[in-house]
N, C-alpha and C positions, 0 to 999 in steps of 0.2 A: 852813784854820782849822777847817772843818768836820769833816774826818778827825781832826785833833787833839782837837777836843771829843768826838766820838764814841769815840775811844780811851780819852781819860779816864773817860768814862762806863761803859766795859766794864770798865775796871780795877776799878771799885768793886763790880762784880758778880762777879768770878771769884774762886775759892777756891784755884786751882792756881798754884803758881809759875811754871810752864811758860807758861800763859796770861797772866800778868802780865807776864812778860819779853817775850812775843810782841807785846802790846799797847804795851808801852814802846817796842819797835823801831819799831812802826808810827808811834807819835807822834813819835819823834826823826826818821825818815824825812821825815814829812809837815813838821816843822818845817824841816828842811834845804831841802826843796823850795820852802816858801815864801820862806825867806831868800834863796834863790837867784833866784826870782822878783823879789824887791825890789831885788836888786843888779843885774839886767838892767834893771829900769826906771830905776833911777839912772843906768846907762850911756847908755841911750836919752836920757833927759832932759837929759844933760849934753854931749851932742854940739853942738859948735859953739859952747860957752860958755867962758868962762874957767875955767881950773883951779880957781880959789878957789871958785867957785860949785858945781862938783862936789864939791869937798872938803867944802863945807857940808852938802850932801845927804848924803854918806857919814857925815859925824857925826851927822847927826840918826838916820840908821839905827842906826848902833852905839849911840848913846846911848838911843835909845828901846827898844833890844834888852835893854840892860843894866838899864834901869828896869823893864821888864816881867819880866825875871829875878828882879830884887829883890823886886819886889811879889808875883810868883808864890811864891817861896820864902819869904815872910814869911807870906802868907795860908795857903799850903799847910802850912806848919809849925805853924800854929795848930791 
């Protein structure tokens, strides 16, 4: 999350397209890494539990990701 935040702050200061694309790639990579870590936590937490409980946690992760994307797109579009 810190890397993504720093990446967004850096994109505000750049004037070159190449640097902007570079920072966007850094942000996307950091976002993917944090999402994979979240998925790994869900797998570890759902060991030995019923399948329904693991599915609920997975639904919360995907749902919160979608809500965060919608909010970010809405706020960022302003």
